[in-house]
SEFIRO-804085 format. One record per residue (C-alpha): residue number from 1; x, y, z. Coordinates in steps of 0.5 Angstrom, whole numbers, m for minus. Example, Ala and Ser with C-alpha at 12.3 -4.5 7.8 and 13.67 -1.06 7.14 Angstrom:
<sites>
@lotor=1&east=25&north=m9&up=16
@lotor=2&east=27&north=m2&up=14
</sites>
This chain:
<sites>
@lotor=1&east=m68&north=m45&up=9
@lotor=2&east=m69&north=m38&up=11
@lotor=3&east=m69&north=m37&up=18
@lotor=4&east=m76&north=m36&up=18
@lotor=5&east=m78&north=m42&up=15
@lotor=6&east=m74&north=m47&up=21
@lotor=7&east=m76&north=m44&up=26
@lotor=8&east=m83&north=m46&up=30
@lotor=9&east=m83&north=m39&up=33
@lotor=10&east=m88&north=m36&up=27
@lotor=11&east=m93&north=m40&up=29
@lotor=12&east=m100&north=m40&up=32
@lotor=13&east=m104&north=m45&up=34
@lotor=14&east=m111&north=m45&up=39
@lotor=15&east=m110&north=m46&up=46
@lotor=16&east=m116&north=m45&up=51
@lotor=17&east=m120&north=m42&up=46
@lotor=18&east=m114&north=m37&up=44
@lotor=19&east=m109&north=m35&up=39
@lotor=20&east=m102&north=m37&up=43
@lotor=21&east=m95&north=m36&up=39
@lotor=22&east=m91&north=m41&up=40
@lotor=23&east=m85&north=m35&up=40
@lotor=24&east=m87&north=m35&up=47
@lotor=25&east=m84&north=m42&up=48
@lotor=26&east=m77&north=m38&up=45
@lotor=27&east=m70&north=m40&up=49
@lotor=28&east=m74&north=m46&up=51
@lotor=29&east=m72&north=m54&up=49
@lotor=30&east=m79&north=m56&up=47
@lotor=31&east=m82&north=m64&up=45
@lotor=32&east=m87&north=m64&up=41
@lotor=33&east=m92&north=m69&up=40
@lotor=34&east=m98&north=m71&up=36
@lotor=35&east=m103&north=m74&up=41
@lotor=36&east=m109&north=m78&up=41
@lotor=37&east=m113&north=m79&up=48
@lotor=38&east=m116&north=m87&up=45
@lotor=39&east=m109&north=m89&up=43
@lotor=40&east=m105&north=m95&up=45
@lotor=41&east=m100&north=m90&up=46
@lotor=42&east=m104&north=m86&up=50
@lotor=43&east=m100&north=m88&up=57
@lotor=44&east=m94&north=m84&up=54
@lotor=45&east=m98&north=m78&up=57
@lotor=46&east=m96&north=m80&up=65
@lotor=47&east=m89&north=m80&up=62
@lotor=48&east=m89&north=m74&up=57
@lotor=49&east=m91&north=m70&up=64
@lotor=50&east=m86&north=m73&up=68
@lotor=51&east=m81&north=m71&up=62
@lotor=52&east=m83&north=m65&up=63
@lotor=53&east=m83&north=m64&up=70
@lotor=54&east=m76&north=m68&up=71
@lotor=55&east=m73&north=m62&up=66
@lotor=56&east=m78&north=m56&up=67
@lotor=57&east=m72&north=m52&up=71
@lotor=58&east=m68&north=m53&up=66
@lotor=59&east=m73&north=m49&up=60
@lotor=60&east=m75&north=m56&up=57
@lotor=61&east=m83&north=m56&up=56
@lotor=62&east=m88&north=m61&up=52
@lotor=63&east=m92&north=m59&up=47
@lotor=64&east=m99&north=m64&up=45
@lotor=65&east=m103&north=m64&up=39
@lotor=66&east=m109&north=m67&up=39
@lotor=67&east=m110&north=m70&up=31
@lotor=68&east=m116&north=m75&up=29
@lotor=69&east=m111&north=m76&up=24
@lotor=70&east=m109&north=m85&up=25
@lotor=71&east=m114&north=m89&up=26
@lotor=72&east=m119&north=m84&up=28
@lotor=73&east=m116&north=m84&up=36
@lotor=74&east=m118&north=m78&up=37
@lotor=75&east=m127&north=m77&up=39
@lotor=76&east=m126&north=m71&up=44
@lotor=77&east=m126&north=m64&up=42
@lotor=78&east=m123&north=m57&up=45
@lotor=79&east=m123&north=m57&up=53
@lotor=80&east=m126&north=m65&up=54
@lotor=81&east=m119&north=m67&up=50
@lotor=82&east=m115&north=m63&up=57
@lotor=83&east=m120&north=m65&up=62
@lotor=84&east=m119&north=m72&up=60
@lotor=85&east=m111&north=m72&up=59
@lotor=86&east=m111&north=m68&up=67
@lotor=87&east=m116&north=m73&up=69
@lotor=88&east=m113&north=m80&up=66
@lotor=89&east=m106&north=m78&up=66
@lotor=90&east=m105&north=m72&up=70
@lotor=91&east=m101&north=m68&up=64
@lotor=92&east=m100&north=m60&up=66
@lotor=93&east=m97&north=m59&up=59
@lotor=94&east=m100&north=m54&up=54
@lotor=95&east=m105&north=m59&up=50
@lotor=96&east=m107&north=m54&up=43
@lotor=97&east=m113&north=m55&up=40
@lotor=98&east=m114&north=m62&up=36
@lotor=99&east=m111&north=m61&up=28
@lotor=100&east=m109&north=m64&up=22
@lotor=101&east=m102&north=m67&up=22
@lotor=102&east=m101&north=m69&up=16
@lotor=103&east=m104&north=m69&up=8
@lotor=104&east=m107&north=m63&up=5
@lotor=105&east=m111&north=m60&up=12
@lotor=106&east=m104&north=m61&up=16
@lotor=107&east=m103&north=m55&up=20
@lotor=108&east=m97&north=m51&up=17
@lotor=109&east=m93&north=m52&up=24
@lotor=110&east=m94&north=m60&up=22
@lotor=111&east=m92&north=m59&up=14
@lotor=112&east=m85&north=m56&up=17
@lotor=113&east=m85&north=m62&up=22
@lotor=114&east=m85&north=m67&up=16
@lotor=115&east=m80&north=m64&up=12
@lotor=116&east=m76&north=m67&up=18
@lotor=117&east=m80&north=m74&up=19
@lotor=118&east=m87&north=m75&up=17
@lotor=119&east=m91&north=m78&up=23
@lotor=120&east=m94&north=m85&up=21
@lotor=121&east=m98&north=m86&up=28
@lotor=122&east=m100&north=m82&up=34
@lotor=123&east=m95&north=m80&up=39
@lotor=124&east=m89&north=m78&up=34
@lotor=125&east=m84&north=m73&up=38
@lotor=126&east=m80&north=m67&up=35
@lotor=127&east=m74&north=m65&up=40
@lotor=128&east=m74&north=m58&up=39
@lotor=129&east=m68&north=m53&up=40
@lotor=130&east=m68&north=m45&up=44
@lotor=131&east=m68&north=m42&up=37
@lotor=132&east=m74&north=m46&up=35
@lotor=133&east=m70&north=m51&up=31
@lotor=134&east=m72&north=m59&up=30
@lotor=135&east=m65&north=m63&up=32
@lotor=136&east=m68&north=m69&up=33
@lotor=137&east=m75&north=m74&up=33
@lotor=138&east=m77&north=m80&up=36
@lotor=139&east=m82&north=m85&up=33
@lotor=140&east=m88&north=m87&up=37
@lotor=141&east=m86&north=m93&up=41
@lotor=142&east=m80&north=m89&up=44
@lotor=143&east=m83&north=m88&up=51
@lotor=144&east=m82&north=m81&up=54
@lotor=145&east=m78&north=m83&up=59
@lotor=146&east=m72&north=m86&up=55
@lotor=147&east=m65&north=m86&up=56
@lotor=148&east=m65&north=m84&up=48
@lotor=149&east=m69&north=m79&up=49
@lotor=150&east=m67&north=m76&up=57
@lotor=151&east=m60&north=m76&up=53
@lotor=152&east=m61&north=m72&up=47
@lotor=153&east=m65&north=m66&up=52
@lotor=154&east=m58&north=m67&up=57
@lotor=155&east=m54&north=m66&up=52
@lotor=156&east=m58&north=m59&up=49
@lotor=157&east=m60&north=m55&up=55
</sites>
């Protein structure tokens, strides 16, 4: 792969109604997560925020990407998703506008991410290094505050 095709920094997505370039997160370690407010894994949003808070001072950020691809579990649209995540789980990390994460209509970011691992449900997590490259992934049942995820972050920071 060329440098541009293995880095997430080439992509732009909508955040609060405006284009947001993922290159703005250059030099930060990221955990990208496809989220859904109506999913049984939605309580992980609170843990994702706690994980972000724990490592934020070391250049770590969580990015949420709502999707209705699995079980139609994201019925909300636009700002309603952000409001729900903040009010219910205290989410302060960026939650982008709803996108497709699988199939022919998948956002190009997720088409790139699925070269590593295809999400089979909501809350699939991709750990991305400061250069924008995917270095690991975690299945939905892996809790954000698990030692598996925390140790991997500590090793890479």
